[in-house]
BABA-772922 format. One line per field, with one value per residue (C-alpha): residue number from 1; x negated, y negated, z negated. Coordinates in pm, whole numbers. Example, Ala and Ser with C-alpha at 12.3 -4.5 7.8 and 13.67 -1.06 7.14 Angstrom:
BABA-772922
num 1 | 2
x -1230 | -1367
y 450 | 106
z -780 | -714
//
This chain:
BABA-772922
num 1 | 2 | 3 | 4 | 5 | 6 | 7 | 8 | 9 | 10 | 11 | 12 | 13 | 14 | 15 | 16 | 17 | 18 | 19 | 20 | 21 | 22 | 23 | 24 | 25 | 26 | 27 | 28 | 29 | 30 | 31 | 32 | 33 | 34 | 35 | 36 | 37 | 38 | 39 | 40 | 41 | 42 | 43 | 44 | 45 | 46 | 47 | 48 | 49 | 50 | 51 | 52 | 53 | 54 | 55 | 56 | 57 | 58 | 59 | 60 | 61 | 62 | 63 | 64 | 65 | 66 | 67 | 68 | 69 | 70 | 71 | 72 | 73 | 74 | 75 | 76 | 77 | 78 | 79 | 80 | 81 | 82 | 83 | 84 | 85 | 86 | 87 | 88 | 89 | 90 | 91 | 92 | 93 | 94 | 95 | 96 | 97 | 98 | 99 | 100 | 101 | 102 | 103 | 104 | 105 | 106 | 107 | 108 | 109 | 110 | 111 | 112 | 113 | 114 | 115 | 116 | 117 | 118 | 119 | 120 | 121 | 122 | 123 | 124 | 125 | 126 | 127 | 128 | 129 | 130 | 131 | 132 | 133 | 134 | 135 | 136 | 137 | 138 | 139 | 140 | 141 | 142 | 143 | 144 | 145 | 146 | 147 | 148 | 149 | 150 | 151 | 152 | 153 | 154 | 155 | 156 | 157 | 158 | 159 | 160 | 161 | 162 | 163 | 164 | 165 | 166 | 167 | 168 | 169 | 170 | 171 | 172 | 173 | 174 | 175 | 176 | 177 | 178 | 179 | 180 | 181 | 182 | 183 | 184 | 185 | 186 | 187 | 188 | 189 | 190 | 191 | 192 | 193 | 194 | 195 | 196 | 197 | 198 | 199 | 200 | 201 | 202 | 203 | 204 | 205 | 206 | 207 | 208 | 209 | 210 | 211 | 212 | 213 | 214 | 215 | 216 | 217 | 218 | 219 | 220 | 221 | 222 | 223 | 224 | 225 | 226 | 227 | 228 | 229 | 230 | 231 | 232 | 233 | 234 | 235 | 236 | 237 | 238 | 239 | 240 | 241 | 242 | 243 | 244 | 245 | 246 | 247 | 248 | 249 | 250 | 251 | 252 | 253 | 254 | 255 | 256 | 257 | 258 | 259 | 260 | 261 | 262 | 263 | 264 | 265 | 266 | 267 | 268 | 269 | 270 | 271 | 272 | 273 | 274 | 275 | 276 | 277 | 278 | 279 | 280 | 281 | 282 | 283 | 284 | 285 | 286 | 287 | 288 | 289 | 290 | 291 | 292 | 293 | 294 | 295 | 296 | 297 | 298 | 299 | 300 | 301 | 302 | 303 | 304 | 305 | 306 | 307 | 308 | 309 | 310 | 311 | 312 | 313 | 314 | 315 | 316 | 317 | 318 | 319 | 320 | 321 | 322 | 323 | 324 | 325 | 326 | 327 | 328 | 329 | 330 | 331 | 332 | 333 | 334 | 335 | 336 | 337 | 338 | 339 | 340 | 341 | 342 | 343 | 344 | 345 | 346 | 347 | 348 | 349 | 350 | 351 | 352 | 353 | 354 | 355 | 356 | 357 | 358 | 359 | 360 | 361 | 362 | 363 | 364 | 365 | 366 | 367 | 368 | 369 | 370 | 371 | 372 | 373 | 374 | 375 | 376 | 377 | 378 | 379 | 380 | 381 | 382 | 383 | 384 | 385 | 386 | 387 | 388 | 389 | 390 | 391 | 392 | 393 | 394 | 395 | 396 | 397 | 398 | 399 | 400 | 401 | 402 | 403 | 404 | 405 | 406 | 407 | 408 | 409 | 410 | 411 | 412 | 413 | 414 | 415 | 416 | 417 | 418 | 419 | 420 | 421 | 422 | 423 | 424 | 425 | 426 | 427 | 428 | 429 | 430 | 431 | 432 | 433 | 434 | 435 | 436 | 437 | 438 | 439 | 440 | 441 | 442 | 443 | 444 | 445 | 446 | 447 | 448 | 449 | 450 | 451 | 452 | 453 | 454 | 455 | 456 | 457 | 458 | 459 | 460 | 461 | 462 | 463 | 464 | 465 | 466 | 467 | 468 | 469 | 470 | 471 | 472 | 473 | 474 | 475 | 476 | 477 | 478 | 479 | 480 | 481 | 482 | 483 | 484 | 485 | 486 | 487 | 488 | 489 | 490 | 491 | 492 | 493 | 494 | 495 | 496 | 497 | 498 | 499 | 500 | 501 | 502 | 503 | 504 | 505 | 506 | 507 | 508 | 509 | 510 | 511 | 512 | 513 | 514 | 515 | 516 | 517 | 518 | 519 | 520 | 521 | 522 | 523 | 524 | 525 | 526 | 527 | 528 | 529 | 530 | 531 | 532 | 533 | 534 | 535 | 536 | 537 | 538 | 539 | 540 | 541 | 542 | 543 | 544 | 545 | 546 | 547 | 548 | 549 | 550 | 551 | 552 | 553 | 554 | 555 | 556 | 557 | 558 | 559 | 560 | 561 | 562 | 563 | 564 | 565 | 566 | 567 | 568 | 569 | 570 | 571 | 572 | 573 | 574 | 575 | 576 | 577 | 578 | 579 | 580 | 581 | 582 | 583 | 584 | 585 | 586 | 587 | 588 | 589 | 590 | 591 | 592 | 593 | 594 | 595 | 596 | 597 | 598 | 599 | 600 | 601 | 602 | 603 | 604 | 605 | 606 | 607 | 608 | 609 | 610 | 611 | 612 | 613 | 614 | 615 | 616 | 617 | 618 | 619 | 620 | 621 | 622 | 623 | 624 | 625 | 626 | 627 | 628 | 629 | 630 | 631 | 632 | 633 | 634 | 635 | 636 | 637 | 638 | 639 | 640 | 641 | 642 | 643 | 644 | 645 | 646 | 647 | 648 | 649 | 650 | 651 | 652 | 653 | 654 | 655 | 656 | 657 | 658 | 659 | 660 | 661 | 662 | 663 | 664
x 2432 | 2150 | 2086 | 2455 | 2474 | 2175 | 2325 | 2659 | 2483 | 2299 | 2624 | 2788 | 2483 | 2511 | 2883 | 2812 | 2537 | 2793 | 3035 | 2761 | 2705 | 3076 | 3129 | 2835 | 2958 | 3315 | 3202 | 2983 | 3262 | 3506 | 3268 | 3242 | 3620 | 3664 | 3414 | 3612 | 3944 | 3852 | 4131 | 4413 | 4677 | 4981 | 5201 | 5024 | 4710 | 4409 | 4151 | 4270 | 4312 | 3964 | 3821 | 3986 | 3867 | 3518 | 3493 | 3616 | 3379 | 3072 | 3142 | 3151 | 2810 | 2585 | 2747 | 2769 | 2394 | 2324 | 2556 | 2395 | 2052 | 2172 | 2316 | 2009 | 1777 | 1999 | 1955 | 1578 | 1586 | 1778 | 1508 | 1241 | 1441 | 1463 | 1088 | 999 | 1229 | 1103 | 1451 | 1366 | 1712 | 1620 | 1430 | 1208 | 1098 | 1008 | 795 | 612 | 621 | 561 | 581 | 269 | 168 | 63 | 350 | 183 | 169 | 528 | 631 | 423 | 493 | 844 | 713 | 417 | 631 | 841 | 1193 | 1091 | 874 | 1159 | 1401 | 1149 | 1126 | 1505 | 1524 | 1265 | 1446 | 1776 | 1619 | 1446 | 1777 | 1940 | 1657 | 1724 | 2096 | 2035 | 1760 | 1756 | 1914 | 1697 | 1863 | 2185 | 2467 | 2532 | 2163 | 2151 | 2457 | 2293 | 1974 | 2157 | 2339 | 2000 | 1886 | 2202 | 2129 | 1783 | 1917 | 2194 | 1951 | 1737 | 2036 | 2152 | 1803 | 1800 | 2154 | 2156 | 1792 | 1594 | 1821 | 1598 | 1862 | 1915 | 1978 | 1842 | 2071 | 1942 | 1684 | 1319 | 1117 | 827 | 723 | 450 | 292 | 173 | -85 | -415 | -549 | -257 | -313 | -477 | -381 | -405 | -74 | 99 | -39 | -120 | 214 | 438 | 223 | 219 | 594 | 661 | 449 | 647 | 976 | 851 | 795 | 1147 | 1281 | 1073 | 1212 | 1567 | 1499 | 1379 | 1681 | 1914 | 1753 | 1778 | 2145 | 2234 | 1979 | 1821 | 1445 | 1335 | 1089 | 1351 | 1383 | 1003 | 978 | 1235 | 1058 | 700 | 703 | 832 | 563 | 293 | 421 | 425 | 72 | -52 | 91 | -38 | -384 | -370 | -235 | -497 | -783 | -668 | -606 | -951 | -1119 | -895 | -992 | -1356 | -1390 | -1130 | -1222 | -1595 | -1697 | -1888 | -1694 | -1449 | -1271 | -1254 | -1005 | -767 | -432 | -254 | -514 | -450 | -78 | -130 | -388 | -169 | 110 | -156 | -307 | 35 | 129 | -194 | -110 | 251 | 137 | -69 | 204 | 485 | 266 | 230 | 605 | 687 | 446 | 402 | 707 | 495 | 465 | 838 | 851 | 519 | 661 | 974 | 783 | 520 | 794 | 934 | 588 | 493 | 802 | 759 | 411 | 551 | 815 | 547 | 348 | 653 | 711 | 349 | 338 | 689 | 761 | 526 | 351 | 20 | -176 | -331 | -383 | -144 | 129 | 414 | 685 | 656 | 1018 | 1047 | 1414 | 1302 | 1057 | 1332 | 1555 | 1278 | 1190 | 1551 | 1549 | 1220 | 1359 | 1685 | 1526 | 1230 | 1420 | 1718 | 1499 | 1299 | 1620 | 1763 | 1438 | 1447 | 1808 | 1761 | 1402 | 1532 | 1721 | 1409 | 1281 | 914 | 844 | 569 | 274 | -92 | -434 | -641 | -909 | -704 | -619 | -311 | -528 | -768 | -473 | -346 | -690 | -691 | -353 | -461 | -769 | -566 | -316 | -591 | -746 | -399 | -356 | -694 | -604 | -257 | -392 | -665 | -408 | -134 | -337 | -454 | -93 | 29 | -251 | -172 | 194 | 79 | -115 | -462 | -664 | -885 | -1043 | -1063 | -1280 | -1508 | -1730 | -1433 | -1292 | -1628 | -1741 | -1414 | -1268 | -1598 | -1720 | -1373 | -1353 | -1680 | -1554 | -1229 | -1418 | -1613 | -1285 | -1144 | -1439 | -1393 | -1013 | -979 | -1241 | -1018 | -737 | -380 | -263 | -595 | -965 | -1282 | -1538 | -1827 | -1682 | -1616 | -1961 | -2123 | -1917 | -2032 | -2405 | -2476 | -2282 | -2448 | -2793 | -2713 | -2602 | -2926 | -3145 | -2961 | -3006 | -3382 | -3431 | -3244 | -3423 | -3762 | -3689 | -3531 | -3673 | -3494 | -3146 | -2885 | -2742 | -2387 | -2482 | -2732 | -2469 | -2219 | -2450 | -2539 | -2177 | -2075 | -2328 | -2216 | -1844 | -1883 | -2028 | -1782 | -1488 | -1579 | -1565 | -1206 | -1340 | -1628 | -1579 | -1256 | -1162 | -1146 | -903 | -653 | -702 | -368 | -335 | -253 | -580 | -769 | -585 | -689 | -1051 | -1068 | -898 | -1134 | -1434 | -1310 | -1310 | -1673 | -1761 | -1588 | -1771 | -2104 | -2016 | -1919 | -2237 | -2453 | -2294 | -2357 | -2715 | -2863 | -2682 | -2910 | -2781 | -2934 | -2792 | -2999 | -2974 | -3112 | -3190 | -3119 | -3410 | -3498 | -3535 | -3421 | -3505 | -3251 | -3302 | -3434 | -3308 | -3446 | -3169 | -3224 | -2976 | -2981 | -2702 | -2404 | -2127 | -1766 | -1489 | -1109 | -805 | -427 | -383 | -746 | -1087 | -1412 | -1786 | -1922 | -2266 | -2478 | -2699 | -2967 | -3016 | -3303 | -3378 | -3733 | -3827 | -3464 | -3293 | -3166 | -2794 | -2571 | -2321 | -2078 | -1944 | -1704 | -1602 | -1241 | -1010 | -636 | -457 | -113 | -213 | -552 | -689 | -1050 | -1148 | -1465 | -1444 | -1711 | -1921 | -2015 | -2246 | -2172 | -2440 | -2470 | -2649 | -2449 | -2335 | -2496 | -2240 | -2274 | -2084 | -2125 | -2075 | -2062 | -2327 | -2607 | -2726 | -3045 | -2953 | -2920 | -2629 | -2535 | -2568 | -2491 | -2622 | -2563 | -2720 | -2491 | -2630 | -2365 | -2080 | -1863 | -1848 | -1592 | -1332 | -1438 | -1372 | -1031 | -945 | -1048 | -830 | -530 | -604 | -624 | -287 | -131 | -268 | -140 | 206 | 222 | 102 | 368 | 646 | 541 | 520 | 871 | 998 | 845 | 1002 | 1343 | 1311 | 1213 | 1519 | 1740 | 1601 | 1666 | 2027 | 2077
y 1792 | 1543 | 1682 | 1666 | 1307 | 1216 | 1377 | 1203 | 867 | 931 | 1006 | 694 | 487 | 620 | 533 | 178 | 150 | 244 | -12 | -276 | -206 | -212 | -535 | -698 | -594 | -707 | -1033 | -1119 | -1018 | -1240 | -1533 | -1478 | -1461 | -1773 | -1966 | -1871 | -1964 | -2278 | -2489 | -2236 | -2404 | -2203 | -2057 | -1759 | -1893 | -1665 | -1921 | -1930 | -1553 | -1494 | -1750 | -1570 | -1231 | -1359 | -1513 | -1191 | -972 | -1188 | -1225 | -846 | -777 | -912 | -728 | -408 | -427 | -473 | -188 | 39 | -36 | 41 | 376 | 478 | 376 | 585 | 885 | 841 | 807 | 1138 | 1306 | 1171 | 1308 | 1663 | 1657 | 1530 | 1789 | 2060 | 2172 | 2505 | 2535 | 2258 | 2398 | 2093 | 2108 | 2475 | 2407 | 2105 | 2112 | 2343 | 2371 | 2249 | 1995 | 1652 | 1402 | 1168 | 1442 | 1549 | 1186 | 1112 | 1461 | 1333 | 1180 | 1417 | 1620 | 1571 | 1526 | 1317 | 1085 | 1028 | 950 | 698 | 551 | 510 | 373 | 104 | 27 | -21 | -234 | -446 | -503 | -601 | -848 | -1010 | -1029 | -1183 | -1437 | -1528 | -1870 | -2011 | -1830 | -1930 | -1716 | -1536 | -1452 | -1319 | -1105 | -964 | -901 | -706 | -518 | -423 | -299 | -89 | 71 | 173 | 295 | 506 | 710 | 792 | 865 | 1113 | 1264 | 1315 | 1445 | 1681 | 1783 | 1716 | 1734 | 1668 | 1803 | 2149 | 2409 | 2760 | 3032 | 3190 | 2945 | 3034 | 3168 | 2928 | 2644 | 2663 | 2336 | 2034 | 2058 | 2037 | 1772 | 1551 | 1593 | 1257 | 908 | 799 | 975 | 735 | 434 | 505 | 626 | 365 | 75 | 207 | 263 | -88 | -212 | -2 | -131 | -489 | -428 | -286 | -612 | -814 | -590 | -657 | -1031 | -1012 | -806 | -1047 | -1347 | -1182 | -1093 | -1448 | -1619 | -1788 | -1745 | -2074 | -2198 | -2161 | -1791 | -1756 | -1934 | -1695 | -1389 | -1491 | -1401 | -1053 | -1000 | -1129 | -912 | -603 | -681 | -717 | -381 | -209 | -350 | -226 | 114 | 172 | 56 | 273 | 571 | 541 | 549 | 833 | 1050 | 946 | 1077 | 1355 | 1551 | 1571 | 1505 | 1185 | 975 | 688 | 712 | 1004 | 876 | 1149 | 1109 | 1037 | 777 | 622 | 634 | 384 | 176 | 115 | -67 | -275 | -383 | -476 | -653 | -855 | -976 | -1044 | -1243 | -1478 | -1510 | -1581 | -1848 | -2027 | -2011 | -2129 | -2423 | -2517 | -2370 | -2158 | -1789 | -1723 | -1416 | -1291 | -1301 | -1105 | -847 | -796 | -747 | -466 | -317 | -330 | -140 | 99 | 183 | 255 | 481 | 664 | 706 | 845 | 1086 | 1208 | 1268 | 1401 | 1599 | 1895 | 1813 | 1767 | 1995 | 1763 | 1705 | 1413 | 1594 | 1760 | 1890 | 2209 | 2246 | 2162 | 2064 | 1774 | 1672 | 1670 | 1459 | 1206 | 1197 | 1117 | 833 | 704 | 699 | 539 | 259 | 178 | 228 | 26 | -259 | -274 | -268 | -554 | -747 | -697 | -817 | -1122 | -1231 | -1461 | -1655 | -1709 | -2055 | -2113 | -2328 | -2586 | -2567 | -2571 | -2564 | -2249 | -2413 | -2464 | -2277 | -2134 | -2021 | -1848 | -1674 | -1555 | -1409 | -1259 | -1096 | -966 | -801 | -654 | -520 | -358 | -198 | -78 | 76 | 251 | 399 | 499 | 676 | 850 | 968 | 1086 | 1216 | 1538 | 1610 | 1568 | 1793 | 2056 | 2051 | 2173 | 2463 | 2313 | 2169 | 1865 | 1683 | 1305 | 1192 | 916 | 897 | 789 | 541 | 393 | 349 | 195 | 5 | -92 | -353 | -506 | -529 | -723 | -960 | -997 | -1102 | -1366 | -1512 | -1493 | -1697 | -1966 | -1998 | -2179 | -2435 | -2549 | -2800 | -2717 | -2789 | -2904 | -2888 | -2999 | -2734 | -2955 | -3011 | -2644 | -2553 | -2792 | -2644 | -2293 | -2376 | -2293 | -1961 | -1865 | -1939 | -1730 | -1445 | -1460 | -1479 | -1181 | -987 | -1049 | -989 | -658 | -532 | -630 | -459 | -148 | -96 | 238 | 96 | 171 | -98 | -106 | -111 | -387 | -593 | -520 | -657 | -963 | -1041 | -990 | -1255 | -1506 | -1445 | -1455 | -1805 | -1920 | -1799 | -2064 | -2344 | -2454 | -2553 | -2769 | -3134 | -3070 | -3160 | -2801 | -2886 | -3023 | -2753 | -2576 | -2230 | -2076 | -2217 | -2048 | -1730 | -1747 | -1814 | -1528 | -1283 | -1366 | -1351 | -1012 | -877 | -986 | -816 | -494 | -502 | -537 | -230 | -26 | -118 | -49 | 293 | 378 | 246 | 337 | 645 | 935 | 1291 | 1612 | 1964 | 2178 | 2540 | 2471 | 2684 | 2565 | 2343 | 2241 | 1869 | 1702 | 1356 | 1134 | 763 | 602 | 893 | 1217 | 1468 | 1785 | 2074 | 2121 | 2376 | 2560 | 2647 | 2770 | 2519 | 2525 | 2298 | 2305 | 2563 | 2584 | 2727 | 2576 | 2584 | 2271 | 2152 | 1932 | 1704 | 1508 | 1184 | 938 | 627 | 494 | 410 | 382 | 600 | 942 | 1020 | 1312 | 1370 | 1663 | 1770 | 2066 | 2347 | 2424 | 2717 | 2676 | 2989 | 2940 | 2838 | 3010 | 2680 | 2576 | 2211 | 2012 | 1747 | 1490 | 1305 | 953 | 701 | 343 | 74 | -276 | -168 | 144 | 487 | 822 | 1078 | 1443 | 1761 | 2118 | 2389 | 2769 | 3011 | 3055 | 3386 | 3468 | 3228 | 2929 | 2686 | 2459 | 2096 | 1812 | 1463 | 1128 | 791 | 524 | 170 | -102 | 133 | -23 | -342 | -163 | -146 | -474 | -636 | -467 | -595 | -950 | -929 | -828 | -1102 | -1355 | -1237 | -1273 | -1628 | -1720 | -1581 | -1766 | -2085 | -2066 | -1990 | -2270 | -2513 | -2424 | -2460 | -2806 | -2909 | -2789 | -2988 | -3301 | -3263 | -3213 | -3533 | -3728 | -3609 | -3676
z -1827 | -1770 | -1422 | -1332 | -1459 | -1245 | -935 | -996 | -1035 | -709 | -524 | -668 | -571 | -217 | -208 | -322 | -62 | 204 | 59 | 71 | 439 | 525 | 333 | 509 | 855 | 789 | 633 | 931 | 1168 | 980 | 1010 | 1385 | 1422 | 1207 | 1418 | 1729 | 1574 | 1382 | 1532 | 1500 | 1279 | 1381 | 1104 | 959 | 1130 | 1131 | 1018 | 658 | 647 | 778 | 536 | 242 | 364 | 418 | 70 | -86 | 111 | 72 | -298 | -324 | -170 | -445 | -740 | -537 | -466 | -837 | -941 | -682 | -828 | -1182 | -1076 | -877 | -1161 | -1392 | -1160 | -1170 | -1549 | -1566 | -1358 | -1592 | -1886 | -1746 | -1682 | -2028 | -2195 | -1952 | -1847 | -1682 | -1531 | -1284 | -986 | -942 | -1307 | -1277 | -969 | -1111 | -1491 | -1782 | -2160 | -2336 | -2072 | -2204 | -2218 | -1968 | -1703 | -1769 | -1721 | -1412 | -1278 | -1208 | -886 | -834 | -592 | -282 | -421 | -721 | -514 | -269 | -553 | -687 | -334 | -317 | -672 | -600 | -273 | -457 | -731 | -466 | -288 | -618 | -682 | -344 | -425 | -767 | -708 | -338 | -285 | -6 | 283 | 449 | 312 | 640 | 682 | 326 | 395 | 708 | 510 | 239 | 513 | 660 | 317 | 297 | 635 | 515 | 183 | 333 | 539 | 239 | 16 | 280 | 293 | -84 | -118 | 181 | 233 | -87 | -391 | -695 | -937 | -785 | -1055 | -1109 | -1239 | -1453 | -1584 | -1526 | -1823 | -1757 | -1532 | -1271 | -1381 | -1190 | -913 | -1108 | -874 | -978 | -1352 | -1384 | -1506 | -1142 | -1074 | -1314 | -1128 | -763 | -613 | -785 | -667 | -310 | -311 | -442 | -151 | 96 | -45 | -23 | 348 | 379 | 234 | 480 | 755 | 636 | 630 | 990 | 1097 | 917 | 1086 | 1428 | 1375 | 1273 | 1505 | 1204 | 1269 | 1118 | 854 | 580 | 661 | 649 | 314 | 172 | 311 | 224 | -149 | -69 | 195 | -40 | -325 | -100 | 19 | -341 | -445 | -133 | -206 | -566 | -461 | -191 | -415 | -706 | -479 | -328 | -669 | -787 | -490 | -534 | -889 | -880 | -567 | -638 | -278 | -341 | -89 | -135 | 204 | 446 | 705 | 595 | 781 | 453 | 359 | 698 | 628 | 346 | 534 | 840 | 651 | 474 | 807 | 942 | 618 | 630 | 981 | 877 | 573 | 788 | 1048 | 801 | 638 | 972 | 1031 | 678 | 677 | 1044 | 1223 | 1455 | 1552 | 1521 | 1746 | 1604 | 1252 | 1335 | 1539 | 1268 | 1007 | 1221 | 1280 | 910 | 802 | 1094 | 963 | 617 | 776 | 976 | 654 | 478 | 765 | 764 | 389 | 332 | 650 | 603 | 931 | 745 | 516 | 261 | -110 | -70 | 128 | -62 | 171 | 373 | 492 | 865 | 819 | 605 | 872 | 1133 | 906 | 844 | 1213 | 1294 | 1040 | 1180 | 1535 | 1419 | 1219 | 1441 | 1766 | 1645 | 1520 | 1843 | 2048 | 1841 | 1881 | 2257 | 2274 | 2052 | 2118 | 2390 | 2123 | 1913 | 1993 | 2056 | 1752 | 1721 | 1957 | 1864 | 2030 | 2055 | 1841 | 1524 | 1209 | 1379 | 1670 | 1431 | 1265 | 1602 | 1682 | 1334 | 1398 | 1738 | 1589 | 1302 | 1556 | 1764 | 1454 | 1353 | 1699 | 1672 | 1334 | 1454 | 1762 | 1563 | 1311 | 1547 | 1842 | 1666 | 1566 | 1925 | 2057 | 1793 | 1896 | 2239 | 2089 | 2071 | 1784 | 1768 | 1476 | 1464 | 1174 | 1047 | 1360 | 1575 | 1326 | 1228 | 1588 | 1712 | 1418 | 1251 | 1506 | 1530 | 1151 | 1140 | 1411 | 1218 | 906 | 1098 | 1230 | 876 | 752 | 1017 | 995 | 658 | 771 | 1059 | 1053 | 1148 | 1504 | 1651 | 1567 | 1744 | 1827 | 1724 | 1377 | 1309 | 1442 | 1192 | 909 | 1001 | 1011 | 645 | 639 | 970 | 827 | 519 | 746 | 945 | 633 | 482 | 806 | 813 | 440 | 432 | 741 | 592 | 259 | 415 | 766 | 812 | 750 | 1017 | 1244 | 1107 | 736 | 817 | 996 | 719 | 448 | 654 | 744 | 380 | 273 | 535 | 485 | 107 | 126 | 395 | 186 | -72 | 187 | 102 | -242 | -110 | -197 | -388 | -742 | -868 | -1146 | -894 | -633 | -573 | -720 | -381 | -243 | -527 | -439 | -74 | -169 | -420 | -182 | 105 | -129 | -253 | 102 | 141 | -191 | -84 | 251 | 67 | -141 | 165 | 350 | 43 | -5 | 359 | 362 | 26 | -111 | -203 | -242 | -376 | -393 | -630 | -747 | -1095 | -1398 | -1752 | -1853 | -1496 | -1417 | -1093 | -962 | -786 | -721 | -1041 | -1257 | -1392 | -1467 | -1669 | -1678 | -2056 | -2102 | -1950 | -2196 | -2177 | -2242 | -2241 | -2246 | -2186 | -1912 | -1806 | -1882 | -1761 | -1745 | -1907 | -1800 | -2023 | -1814 | -1997 | -1803 | -1832 | -1630 | -1651 | -2008 | -2116 | -2376 | -2269 | -2263 | -2159 | -1879 | -1875 | -1533 | -1548 | -1313 | -1413 | -1341 | -1403 | -1527 | -1372 | -1021 | -1011 | -880 | -923 | -948 | -1005 | -1276 | -1202 | -1458 | -1356 | -1517 | -1410 | -1441 | -1300 | -984 | -901 | -1016 | -1090 | -971 | -1083 | -996 | -1124 | -862 | -880 | -997 | -743 | -895 | -1082 | -1361 | -1129 | -1101 | -815 | -922 | -684 | -760 | -593 | -663 | -518 | -541 | -565 | -474 | -746 | -538 | -319 | -596 | -755 | -418 | -394 | -741 | -641 | -331 | -544 | -801 | -520 | -394 | -740 | -779 | -434 | -513 | -845 | -680 | -408 | -658 | -895 | -605 | -489 | -846 | -876 | -545 | -662 | -986 | -793 | -567 | -872 | -1028 | -708 | -687 | -1057
//
């Protein structure tokens, strides 16, 4: 009965979503009619009738949004319940769960598949819409109504997708005797963390999209609209940053390939919304604080959500073969493609029709903080276009019967130089004043960071003459940008520095730290593949690694070969690492479980391969100096975003209290 209750809750949630949309449309229509008929005072006059209808309809929208969220969350809770209890009469459970699996993997396995992940997507979408309905008081009522109507349009499409193409509660009759279990590559704590954070980020962008649509419908693209939208954009950006950083590290240690980013199409599917959200975040800040970039802000809101829709299509349509991709049914791909065309095409058409009503906003000089942000956004948009083309072009070519591979060489050669230029602009922007700045003043402020960049360039080249050009430039730019990112704190009373300024500084510094880690990994990584006998010693970087033993091992649903590696660095004490080569019984899947030793200056990364014959075993070793700076930088970026969000919210709260005191 749990599955039936979940399906019923999902249908009721869909019905309320439809009601929310109808109420929003009728309420906005009533407002238009009332504005046309304001002076009608004839008996039975329409003004009063429309006013009553409008109040009733607009008063209905908020509670309906909340009730929809409760029902959809209930449906998702029911799906979690059938997974935890391993209900083998539910098809999805049979395909992705099994008796004897650890509780954490039964729980997270709920969304480690196509249908469950889409139900989680819709649940977060509904809860996000309810949050807007409950707490948003900064927008004009008609713009809020249009925004919630936009959320309902998005929700209806995905409800239809779940109910008609991807029912997560489909039954089996008779029940299966056993479950197939979760994909072994997904049996990891990362599954409990990575997808939910990404999906919250995607939903945050859907809310920003709905804000933009609502503002276009009501012609309300003003600073107040931007101030209302900014926390949602910033929140989405934070969660996308966390999700991408966590996903990168998960793939790094789980797949045993030694890399942290491979430009996989599904990796790109998460990166593209982040790039668009970063541009949108800067643009909405300018609109909220300086009443500029109105059209930019609306357009970027549409583009950011469009990128999340494209990512959803790539991962859930079956068009890709990837560790990350779940669906293989082409009908689902067609359904998602139709939604993508409907939402993106409709939004772009609305933008084209209403962009003429969006006023220009305040002007500014090219040499100003706004000008730097515009250049920043242009570079982000170009990088986004490069990634989008590199991701979609092979799929288009394959559709015509040919195959082409677009990999790291293309992305590194095209996006890499632009990314370095982007970081230099990012470093200069916070040093400029709003509206207008003098070139001489900004040049003087950049002297010290520029000198640090040059010194770093010369020092790294002198210490490592064989270093490549791009890693060299990456390390030098990281040094200069890292120092420049601290510039907003120079000469300030640190105790009185606003929290959002601290957030900006930490986020920008985190990007410089991550860049240093990326460049170090590219420049200094050492790799060895050895066919070693037990007792043989291998050298890698500052380490000496001895294959001490190979022994059988086993666990829930798997058997393995467990290698004991005796590791010693210089005169330090020896310790052991245990990489495994696993085989899962149910799926017949083989995986490599890495063993990693993390120290201050990098990581020793070890993988056990297959038997090489004659008593030898394949052992792959990497020494990766400073690679952990990549994820430390990502964490700093997310922390900076959180501080900035808290600072903005606290500032708005203080302003509201001051206004209340004045009126009192």
